[in-house]
C-alpha positions as CSV (number, residue, x, y, z in Angstrom):
1,X,-24.5,-31.6,-8.1
2,X,-25.6,-31.5,-11.3
3,X,-24.3,-32.4,-14.8
4,X,-23.5,-29.2,-16.0
5,X,-21.9,-28.1,-12.4
6,X,-19.7,-31.3,-12.9
7,X,-18.6,-30.9,-16.2
8,X,-17.2,-26.9,-15.3
9,X,-15.4,-28.5,-11.9
10,X,-13.9,-30.9,-14.1
11,X,-12.7,-28.5,-16.2
12,X,-11.9,-26.6,-13.7
13,X,-10.1,-28.8,-12.1
14,X,-8.3,-30.2,-15.6
15,X,-7.4,-26.4,-15.7
16,X,-5.6,-25.9,-12.5
17,X,-3.5,-30.1,-13.3
18,X,-3.0,-28.2,-16.4
19,X,-1.5,-25.0,-15.3
20,X,1.1,-27.5,-12.8
21,X,2.0,-30.3,-15.1
22,X,4.1,-30.7,-18.1
23,X,7.7,-28.9,-18.5
24,X,6.8,-26.4,-16.2
25,X,5.9,-28.4,-13.2
26,X,5.6,-27.3,-9.3
27,X,9.2,-29.1,-9.2
28,X,10.0,-26.2,-11.5
29,X,9.4,-23.4,-8.4
30,X,10.4,-24.6,-4.7
31,X,9.9,-21.3,-3.1
32,X,7.7,-18.8,-2.5
33,X,6.9,-15.4,-4.6
34,X,5.8,-13.0,-3.1
35,X,5.3,-9.9,-5.2
36,X,3.7,-6.0,-4.8
37,X,3.8,-2.6,-2.1
38,X,7.0,-1.7,-0.9
39,X,5.1,-0.7,1.9
40,X,4.6,-4.0,3.3
41,X,7.5,-5.3,1.1
42,X,9.7,-4.5,4.7
43,X,7.2,-6.4,6.2
44,X,7.3,-10.2,4.5
45,X,11.3,-9.5,3.4
46,X,10.9,-9.9,7.6
47,X,9.1,-12.6,7.6
48,X,10.2,-14.2,5.1
49,X,13.9,-13.7,7.1
50,X,11.8,-15.9,9.7
51,X,10.6,-18.4,7.9
52,X,13.5,-19.4,5.9
53,X,15.4,-19.7,9.2
54,X,13.2,-22.3,10.6
55,X,14.9,-24.7,7.5
56,X,12.3,-26.7,6.5
57,X,11.4,-24.5,3.6
58,X,13.5,-22.4,1.2
59,X,12.9,-18.1,1.9
60,X,10.4,-17.1,-0.2
61,X,11.5,-14.7,-2.4
62,X,9.8,-11.3,-2.1
63,X,9.6,-8.4,-4.6
64,X,9.3,-4.5,-5.0
65,X,6.2,-4.0,-7.5
66,X,4.0,-1.4,-6.1
67,X,0.2,-2.1,-5.1
68,X,-1.3,-1.8,-8.3
69,X,2.0,-3.7,-10.5
70,X,1.9,-6.6,-7.6
71,X,-1.9,-7.5,-7.9
72,X,-1.7,-7.5,-11.5
73,X,1.0,-10.0,-12.1
74,X,-0.9,-12.1,-9.2
75,X,-4.5,-12.0,-11.4
76,X,-2.5,-13.0,-14.2
77,X,-2.7,-16.8,-14.0
78,X,-2.1,-19.7,-11.7
79,X,0.6,-22.0,-11.7
80,X,4.9,-22.0,-11.1
81,X,4.9,-19.2,-13.5
82,X,2.6,-16.5,-11.8
83,X,3.6,-15.1,-8.1
84,X,1.4,-17.1,-5.2
85,X,1.4,-13.7,-2.4
86,X,0.4,-9.8,-3.1
87,X,1.4,-7.6,-0.8
88,X,-0.7,-4.0,-0.6
89,X,-0.8,-1.4,0.8
90,X,-4.5,-0.4,0.7
91,X,-7.4,-3.4,0.2
92,X,-8.1,-4.7,-3.7
93,X,-10.3,-3.8,-5.8
94,X,-13.1,-5.2,-7.1
95,X,-12.3,-4.6,-10.3
96,X,-8.4,-6.9,-10.0
97,X,-10.7,-9.6,-7.8
98,X,-12.8,-9.9,-11.7
99,X,-9.5,-9.8,-13.3
100,X,-8.4,-12.9,-11.1
101,X,-11.3,-14.2,-11.6
102,X,-10.9,-14.1,-15.3
103,X,-7.2,-15.7,-15.5
104,X,-8.7,-18.9,-12.8
105,X,-7.3,-17.3,-10.2
106,X,-11.4,-17.6,-8.3
107,X,-10.2,-18.2,-4.4
108,X,-8.3,-15.7,-2.9
109,X,-7.3,-15.3,1.0
110,X,-6.9,-11.4,2.7
111,X,-4.8,-11.1,5.9
112,X,-5.0,-7.7,6.9
113,X,-1.8,-7.4,8.8
114,X,-2.0,-4.5,10.4
115,X,-1.9,0.0,9.7
116,X,0.0,1.9,8.7
117,X,0.2,5.8,8.5
118,X,0.9,7.2,5.1
119,X,4.2,10.2,6.1
120,X,5.0,13.5,4.8
121,X,8.0,13.3,6.0
122,X,11.6,15.9,5.5
123,X,15.2,16.5,6.9
124,X,15.8,17.2,10.1
125,X,18.2,19.6,9.4
126,X,15.0,21.3,8.2
127,X,12.6,23.5,11.1
128,X,9.6,21.7,12.8
129,X,6.0,22.7,10.1
130,X,2.9,21.6,10.5
131,X,0.4,21.2,7.2
132,X,-3.0,20.0,6.9
133,X,-4.9,18.2,4.4
134,X,-6.3,21.3,2.8
135,X,-2.6,23.1,2.4
136,X,-1.7,19.5,0.4
137,X,-3.8,20.1,-2.0
138,X,-3.3,23.2,-2.6
139,X,0.3,22.4,-3.0
140,X,-0.4,19.7,-4.9
141,X,-4.0,20.0,-7.1
142,X,-3.5,19.9,-10.4
143,X,-6.3,23.1,-10.7
144,X,-7.4,24.8,-7.8
145,X,-9.4,27.8,-7.5
146,X,-8.1,31.1,-8.2
147,X,-11.2,34.3,-8.9
148,X,-14.6,32.0,-8.9
149,X,-12.8,29.9,-11.8
150,X,-10.7,26.3,-11.7
151,X,-7.2,27.3,-13.0
152,X,-3.7,25.6,-13.8
153,X,-1.8,25.4,-9.7
154,X,-0.3,28.8,-9.6
155,X,1.5,28.3,-5.8
156,X,4.7,27.9,-6.6
157,X,6.3,28.1,-2.8
158,X,4.2,26.8,0.7
159,X,4.7,30.6,2.0
160,X,2.6,31.5,-1.7
161,X,-0.8,29.4,0.3
162,X,0.0,30.7,3.3
163,X,2.8,33.4,5.0
164,X,3.6,31.3,8.3
165,X,4.6,28.3,5.8
166,X,7.8,28.1,4.7
167,X,9.0,30.8,1.3
168,X,10.9,27.1,-0.3
169,X,9.5,26.0,-3.7
170,X,6.9,22.9,-3.3
171,X,8.4,19.7,-4.1
172,X,7.6,17.0,-2.7
173,X,8.7,13.4,-3.9
174,X,6.3,11.1,-3.7
175,X,5.1,7.4,-5.1
176,X,3.6,6.3,-8.6
177,X,0.1,6.1,-9.9
178,X,0.7,2.1,-9.8
179,X,1.5,2.6,-6.0
180,X,-0.9,1.8,-3.4
181,X,0.0,4.4,-1.4
182,X,-1.1,7.2,-3.9
183,X,-4.2,5.6,-4.0
184,X,-4.4,5.9,-0.5
185,X,-2.7,9.6,-0.7
186,X,-5.6,10.2,-3.7
187,X,-8.0,9.4,-1.3
188,X,-7.0,10.1,2.6
189,X,-5.1,13.9,1.3
190,X,-6.7,14.9,-2.0
191,X,-9.8,13.9,-1.6
192,X,-10.6,15.5,2.2
193,X,-8.6,18.3,2.0
194,X,-10.3,19.5,-2.0
195,X,-13.3,19.0,0.5
196,X,-12.9,20.9,2.7
197,X,-11.7,23.5,-0.3
198,X,-15.7,25.0,-0.5
199,X,-15.5,27.1,-4.2
200,X,-14.1,23.4,-5.3
201,X,-18.0,22.1,-5.0
202,X,-19.3,25.7,-6.3
203,X,-17.5,25.3,-9.3
204,X,-17.2,21.1,-10.5
205,X,-20.8,20.9,-9.3
206,X,-20.3,16.7,-10.8
207,X,-19.8,14.8,-7.7
208,X,-17.9,13.1,-9.9
209,X,-15.9,15.4,-12.2
210,X,-14.8,17.1,-9.2
211,X,-14.0,14.0,-7.0
212,X,-12.1,13.6,-10.5
213,X,-10.6,16.9,-10.5
214,X,-9.7,16.6,-6.4
215,X,-7.8,13.9,-7.1
216,X,-5.4,15.0,-10.6
217,X,-2.2,15.9,-8.7
218,X,0.3,19.1,-10.7
219,X,2.3,18.0,-13.7
220,X,4.9,21.2,-13.4
221,X,6.8,19.9,-10.7
222,X,5.7,20.2,-7.6
223,X,5.2,16.6,-7.6
224,X,7.5,14.6,-8.1
225,X,6.8,10.7,-8.8
226,X,9.8,8.6,-7.6
227,X,9.5,5.5,-8.4
228,X,8.3,2.4,-5.9
229,X,12.1,2.9,-4.0
230,X,11.3,4.6,-0.3
231,X,15.0,4.5,0.4
232,X,15.7,6.5,-2.6
233,X,12.8,9.0,-1.7
234,X,14.8,9.2,2.4
235,X,18.0,10.0,-0.1
236,X,16.9,12.8,-1.9
237,X,15.7,14.1,1.3
238,X,19.1,14.2,2.9
239,X,20.2,15.8,0.2
240,X,17.2,18.4,-0.3
241,X,16.3,19.8,3.5
242,X,13.3,22.2,1.0
243,X,11.7,18.6,-0.4
244,X,9.0,16.6,1.2
245,X,8.4,12.8,0.7
246,X,6.1,10.6,1.1
247,X,6.4,7.3,2.1
248,X,4.9,4.8,5.3
249,X,5.3,5.1,8.4
250,X,7.9,2.5,9.2
251,X,10.4,4.3,6.8
252,X,9.7,7.5,8.9
253,X,10.5,4.7,11.9
254,X,13.5,3.3,10.3
255,X,15.2,6.6,9.9
256,X,14.2,8.8,12.5
257,X,17.7,10.3,12.9
258,X,17.3,11.4,9.0
259,X,13.9,12.5,8.9
260,X,10.9,14.0,10.6
261,X,7.2,13.9,9.8
262,X,5.3,17.3,9.2
263,X,2.1,17.2,12.0
264,X,-0.9,16.9,10.1
265,X,-3.9,19.3,11.6
266,X,-2.1,19.4,14.2
267,X,-2.2,16.0,15.3
268,X,1.6,13.8,15.6
269,X,3.0,10.8,13.2
270,X,2.9,8.3,15.5
271,X,2.1,4.7,16.5
272,X,-0.3,5.8,18.9
273,X,-2.2,8.0,16.9
274,X,-2.5,6.5,13.6
275,X,-4.3,2.6,15.9
276,X,-6.3,5.4,17.8
277,X,-7.5,7.1,14.7
278,X,-6.6,10.6,15.6
279,X,-4.2,10.3,12.9
280,X,-6.3,11.0,9.2
281,X,-3.9,9.5,6.9
282,X,-3.7,6.3,7.7
283,X,-4.7,3.0,6.4
284,X,-4.7,-0.7,6.8
285,X,-1.9,-3.2,4.9
286,X,-3.6,-6.0,3.0
287,X,-1.6,-9.5,1.8
288,X,-3.8,-11.6,-0.2
289,X,-2.2,-15.1,-0.6
290,X,-3.8,-17.6,-4.4
291,X,-5.3,-20.7,-2.7
292,X,-4.6,-22.9,-6.0
293,X,-1.1,-22.6,-5.4
294,X,-1.3,-24.3,-1.2
295,X,-0.4,-27.8,-1.2
296,X,1.7,-27.5,-4.6
297,X,4.0,-24.7,-4.4
298,X,5.9,-26.1,-0.8
299,X,5.0,-23.4,2.4
300,X,2.6,-21.4,2.4
301,X,0.3,-22.5,4.7
302,X,3.2,-22.4,7.5
303,X,4.0,-19.1,6.0
304,X,1.3,-17.8,6.2
305,X,1.5,-19.0,9.8
306,X,4.4,-17.5,11.0
307,X,2.8,-14.6,9.4
308,X,-0.1,-13.8,11.8
309,X,2.2,-15.5,14.8
310,X,2.4,-13.4,17.9
311,X,5.7,-13.2,17.8
312,X,5.5,-11.8,14.0
313,X,2.1,-9.6,14.3
314,X,1.7,-9.3,18.0
315,X,2.1,-5.7,20.1
316,X,5.3,-6.8,21.0
317,X,6.3,-8.8,17.8
318,X,9.3,-7.8,15.3
319,X,7.7,-6.4,12.3
320,X,7.0,-3.9,15.2
321,X,9.6,-3.2,15.2
322,X,9.9,-3.1,11.9
323,X,6.9,-0.5,12.3
324,X,4.8,-1.8,11.9
325,X,1.3,-0.5,13.8
326,X,-0.4,-3.5,15.4
327,X,-4.1,-4.1,14.9
328,X,-6.1,-4.7,18.8
329,X,-5.5,-8.7,19.5
330,X,-8.7,-10.0,19.8
331,X,-8.9,-8.3,16.2
332,X,-6.0,-10.5,15.3
333,X,-6.7,-13.9,16.5
334,X,-9.7,-13.0,13.8
335,X,-7.1,-12.5,10.6
336,X,-5.4,-15.5,11.9
337,X,-8.4,-18.6,12.4
338,X,-9.7,-16.7,8.5
339,X,-5.5,-16.4,6.4
340,X,-4.4,-19.6,8.5
341,X,-7.7,-21.4,7.0
342,X,-7.4,-19.7,3.6
343,X,-10.9,-18.3,3.7
344,X,-12.0,-16.7,0.7
345,X,-11.5,-13.1,0.3
346,X,-15.5,-12.2,0.1
347,X,-16.0,-8.2,-1.0
């Protein structure tokens, strides 16, 4: 190692030590702190509770801040004032990794915990309905093609798009832009649905401009940002049988006595259809660990061991009971080894 590299390494070590030293010492926080996705929140909370019952370490504090908000907090720096773990309902972006690195968070371990299907849920009091990505795009896009032009979305009722659909006002309660579920919904529903409307490609020739137009959501009340509290969406759907809500499979699974999910392009949202790839509106879920905090904030390595255990993440594990859709066993084992060894993320 040359002199310059030694100096940089020494400087990094001093900076890391300083982050945990003095009045804001590591002893000022003796329990793990996790932030991030509202979708991953119930899974990490379940692991935190099981981990705390072991008695060796305090139960971790888990906050639901949304994926984007959580990664912003996670990437803000090293030290007890910053969270140790970020839950995410999409993969971390290159720009977020770069922001982490700029703030001294240079080594991150990625754990893919399983899969989730995005539900378009509605009250069990309402009749069954089948939708699709094209219909949803036409219902929620800011602009749609009409008579050879892109115009402000004129559709007020579902039946305006297709006479076979209910003659109810279009009202979809969903996550805000800071949410990983919103990012996934934009890519899996808005973008894919838009691709099925040939006129859009003809009217917006530039690919980047077209992608931006496809993912622009209407702001006239058809789509309502309902915050990061998915339980609140469940309550609103129960109160209003004509509204739809966007959230992860686990919230649907836990509220099947009140809610049902629309078929998407003829496919029912089930764990089996998500795992097999038949249900198209599905994504992977992640947990990110700040390696610099391991061995300083107590219990992080042991917490990851609990998270990746078969009793938690397995086919019959307690996370499956919460609605997590497990990965195949060989993939889980590979993820376990990588996470427990704190293998740094490579994008």
